[in-house]
C-alpha positions in Angstrom: -121.2 -305.8 -51.6 -122.4 -302.2 -52.3 -121.8 -300.8 -56.1 -121.7 -297.2 -56.3 -122.3 -296.0 -59.9 -122.2 -292.2 -58.9 -119.6 -291.9 -56.6 -118.6 -288.7 -58.1 -122.3 -287.3 -58.2 -123.5 -286.2 -61.5 -120.3 -284.8 -62.8 -119.2 -288.0 -64.4 -122.8 -289.3 -65.8 -122.9 -285.5 -67.4 -119.0 -285.7 -69.0 -120.1 -289.1 -70.2 -123.1 -287.8 -72.0 -121.3 -284.8 -73.3 -118.7 -287.3 -74.8 -121.5 -289.6 -76.3 -123.2 -286.1 -77.9 -119.8 -285.0 -79.4 -119.0 -288.2 -80.9 -122.7 -288.7 -82.3 -122.6 -285.1 -84.1 -119.1 -285.5 -85.6 -120.1 -289.5 -86.5 -123.1 -288.4 -88.2 -121.8 -285.3 -90.0 -118.8 -287.6 -91.3 -121.3 -290.4 -92.3 -123.3 -287.8 -94.4 -120.3 -286.6 -96.3 -119.4 -290.4 -96.9 -122.5 -290.6 -98.8 -121.8 -287.9 -101.2 -117.8 -287.9 -101.3 -115.6 -289.5 -103.7 -113.3 -290.6 -100.7 -116.2 -292.3 -99.0 -113.8 -294.8 -97.1 -112.2 -292.1 -95.5 -115.3 -290.4 -94.1 -116.4 -293.8 -93.1 -113.3 -294.5 -91.1 -113.3 -290.8 -89.3 -117.2 -291.4 -88.7 -116.4 -294.8 -87.1 -113.6 -293.1 -85.0 -115.7 -290.2 -83.7 -118.7 -292.5 -83.0 -117.2 -295.8 -82.0 -114.1 -294.2 -80.5 -115.6 -290.9 -78.8 -119.2 -291.5 -78.5 -119.1 -295.0 -77.0 -115.8 -295.9 -76.1 -114.5 -292.7 -74.3 -118.3 -292.5 -72.7 -118.0 -295.8 -71.3 -114.5 -295.1 -69.4 -115.5 -291.6 -68.5 -118.6 -293.2 -66.8 -116.7 -295.5 -65.1 -114.6 -293.0 -63.2 -117.8 -292.7 -61.0 -118.1 -296.4 -60.4 -116.7 -298.0 -57.0 -117.2 -301.1 -55.0 -117.4 -301.0 -51.6 -114.1 -302.2 -49.8 -112.2 -302.9 -53.1 -109.7 -301.5 -55.3 -110.2 -301.0 -59.1 -107.6 -301.3 -61.6 -107.9 -301.7 -65.5 -106.0 -304.2 -67.7 -104.8 -302.0 -70.7 -104.5 -304.4 -73.3 -108.1 -305.5 -72.7 -109.2 -301.7 -72.6 -107.4 -300.9 -75.9 -109.0 -304.0 -77.6 -112.5 -302.7 -76.5 -111.7 -299.6 -78.3 -110.7 -301.4 -81.1 -113.7 -303.4 -81.2 -116.0 -300.6 -80.9 -114.4 -298.3 -84.0 -114.2 -301.5 -86.2 -117.8 -302.7 -85.5 -119.3 -299.3 -86.3 -117.0 -299.0 -89.3 -118.7 -302.3 -90.4 -122.3 -301.1 -89.5 -121.7 -297.4 -91.2 -120.3 -299.3 -94.5 -123.3 -301.6 -94.9 -125.7 -298.7 -94.3 -124.1 -296.4 -96.7 -123.3 -298.9 -99.4 -126.1 -301.2 -99.1 -128.6 -300.9 -101.7 -131.7 -301.5 -100.2 -132.4 -299.8 -97.0 -134.8 -302.3 -95.8 -132.1 -304.9 -95.3 -129.0 -302.9 -95.0 -130.6 -300.7 -92.0 -131.3 -303.4 -89.5 -128.5 -305.4 -90.8 -126.0 -302.7 -89.9 -127.9 -301.8 -86.8 -127.8 -305.2 -85.4 -123.7 -305.6 -86.2 -123.2 -302.1 -84.8 -125.4 -302.7 -81.6 -124.2 -306.0 -81.0 -120.5 -304.5 -81.1 -121.3 -301.9 -78.7 -122.5 -304.3 -76.3 -119.6 -306.5 -76.9 -117.1 -303.2 -76.2 -119.3 -302.7 -73.1 -118.9 -306.1 -71.5 -115.2 -306.2 -73.0 -114.4 -303.1 -71.0 -116.0 -304.3 -67.7 -114.1 -307.5 -68.1 -110.7 -305.5 -68.3 -111.7 -304.4 -64.8 -109.5 -306.0 -61.8 -111.2 -305.6 -58.7 -110.5 -308.7 -56.6 -114.0 -309.6 -56.5 -116.3 -312.1 -58.3 -118.8 -310.3 -60.5 -122.1 -311.6 -61.8 -124.8 -310.2 -64.3 -128.5 -310.7 -64.5 -129.6 -312.3 -67.9 -132.7 -309.9 -68.0 -131.1 -306.5 -67.7 -128.0 -307.7 -70.1 -130.4 -308.7 -72.7 -132.3 -305.3 -72.3 -129.0 -303.4 -72.7 -128.4 -305.5 -76.0 -131.8 -304.5 -76.9 -131.3 -300.8 -76.3 -127.7 -301.0 -78.0 -129.0 -302.5 -81.4 -132.2 -299.9 -81.2 -129.8 -297.0 -80.6 -127.3 -298.1 -83.1 -130.0 -298.5 -85.9 -131.5 -295.1 -85.0 -128.3 -293.7 -85.4 -127.9 -295.3 -89.0 -131.4 -293.9 -89.9 -130.5 -290.6 -88.8 -127.2 -290.8 -90.9 -129.3 -291.6 -94.0 -132.1 -289.5 -93.4 -131.4 -286.5 -91.2 -129.9 -283.0 -93.1 -128.5 -280.0 -92.0 -126.8 -279.2 -88.4 -130.1 -278.3 -86.5 -131.5 -281.9 -87.3 -127.8 -283.7 -86.6 -127.7 -282.1 -83.1 -131.3 -283.3 -82.4 -130.2 -286.6 -83.5 -127.0 -286.5 -81.4 -129.0 -285.5 -78.3 -130.8 -288.5 -78.6 -128.2 -290.7 -79.4 -126.3 -289.7 -76.2 -129.6 -290.7 -74.1 -129.5 -294.2 -76.0 -125.7 -294.9 -75.5 -125.8 -293.6 -71.9 -128.9 -295.6 -71.4 -127.5 -299.1 -72.6 -124.3 -298.1 -70.4 -126.3 -297.7 -67.2 -128.7 -300.6 -67.7 -125.6 -302.8 -68.3 -124.0 -301.8 -65.0 -127.6 -302.3 -63.2 -127.2 -305.8 -64.5 -123.9 -306.4 -62.3 -123.6 -307.7 -58.8 -120.4 -308.3 -57.2 -119.3 -310.5 -54.1 -116.2 -311.2 -52.2 -115.6 -315.0 -53.5 -112.1 -316.5 -53.2 -110.1 -313.4 -54.0 -107.8 -311.9 -51.4 -109.4 -308.4 -50.7 -106.2 -307.0 -49.2 -104.1 -307.0 -52.1 -104.2 -304.6 -54.6 -105.0 -305.9 -58.3 -102.7 -305.4 -61.3 -103.3 -302.7 -63.7 -104.0 -299.0 -64.3 -106.0 -297.0 -61.7 -109.0 -295.3 -63.0 -107.7 -291.7 -62.5 -104.8 -292.9 -64.6 -107.2 -293.5 -67.6 -108.2 -289.5 -67.4 -105.4 -288.4 -69.0 -105.0 -290.5 -72.3 -108.8 -290.1 -72.3 -108.9 -286.4 -72.5 -105.7 -286.5 -74.8 -107.6 -289.0 -77.3 -110.7 -286.8 -77.0 -109.1 -283.3 -77.8 -107.2 -284.9 -80.6 -110.4 -286.8 -82.1 -112.5 -283.5 -81.5 -110.1 -281.2 -83.1 -109.1 -283.1 -85.8 -112.5 -284.0 -87.0 -114.1 -280.6 -86.6 -111.4 -279.2 -88.6 -112.3 -281.8 -91.4 -115.8 -281.6 -91.1 -115.3 -277.6 -91.2 -113.2 -277.7 -94.3 -115.5 -280.1 -96.1 -118.5 -277.6 -95.1 -116.9 -274.7 -96.8 -115.7 -276.6 -99.9 -119.2 -277.6 -100.4 -120.6 -274.0 -100.0 -117.6 -272.5 -102.0 -118.6 -275.0 -104.8 -122.2 -274.4 -104.8 -121.6 -270.3 -104.6 -119.2 -270.9 -107.9 -121.5 -273.1 -109.5 -124.8 -271.9 -111.4 -126.1 -275.3 -110.7 -126.9 -276.3 -106.9 -128.4 -279.1 -105.0 -132.0 -278.5 -103.1 -132.5 -280.1 -99.6 -134.1 -283.3 -101.5 -131.5 -283.9 -103.8 -132.7 -282.1 -106.9 -131.1 -280.1 -108.9 -131.8 -276.4 -109.4 -130.4 -274.1 -112.0 -130.7 -270.6 -112.8 -130.5 -271.0 -116.4 -133.9 -269.2 -117.9 -134.1 -271.5 -120.9 -134.1 -274.8 -118.6 -136.3 -273.1 -116.3 -138.7 -272.3 -118.7 -138.8 -276.1 -120.1 -139.1 -277.3 -116.4 -142.0 -275.2 -115.9 -140.6 -273.2 -112.9 -140.5 -270.1 -114.7 -143.8 -270.4 -116.4 -145.6 -267.3 -115.4 -142.7 -265.2 -116.7 -142.4 -267.1 -120.0 -146.5 -266.8 -120.5 -146.3 -263.1 -120.0 -143.5 -263.0 -122.6 -145.9 -264.4 -124.9 
């Protein structure tokens, strides 16, 4: 049977990439806050919702709005669809927690990346299992393994960016790369799929929710998540800047503490030329 992944042209792939990009930006910023905040748990949950929920799960079902099977009607099983969302968020949370709280990056980073990547792939294929179409679907082993590899590499890269990327410009660059990786994993997994009639009745409409009916809850979820996290991250950024402005000591980009106190600067050697002139 003929499978069409771009039945709406480039609209759905572009929207799917945009969802992944937005989720990645917010997720990375929340994860950065988790490393320096006393409320690390709350920030990790926010990061998992942004990256796992908006960046991965919403991206998947946005892309699926452009998927069709020739001669078949597609419906979605809502319990399995919601379960795939829960898996994406929980597994991303576990991966983030391992990477943020692990004492040895050489172990924590690949372990967290592997767990997160496997969770991303599990979310994808569980989301596909939630699709009722009245046809039998099969997957090519080679492309499935490749999609799993892409998911693990993308997740590991996301965690590395979370640990090392500083500043909004670098975060946006990292999110652009993450969007490509997540979308690449999705469409590689879709390319692994083939469908045939089997013994199913093609004339009956399968049970479940129509793809278009997913659009309203998807858009509502995205709007709530994005607005909420933007406000959360924005308030946190303002608080950090206000604290830095009110405090004579501030942190530099590499984590060193800089001070404006002349005595301290003289001892540290940063005011050496001025102190020498005074002598």
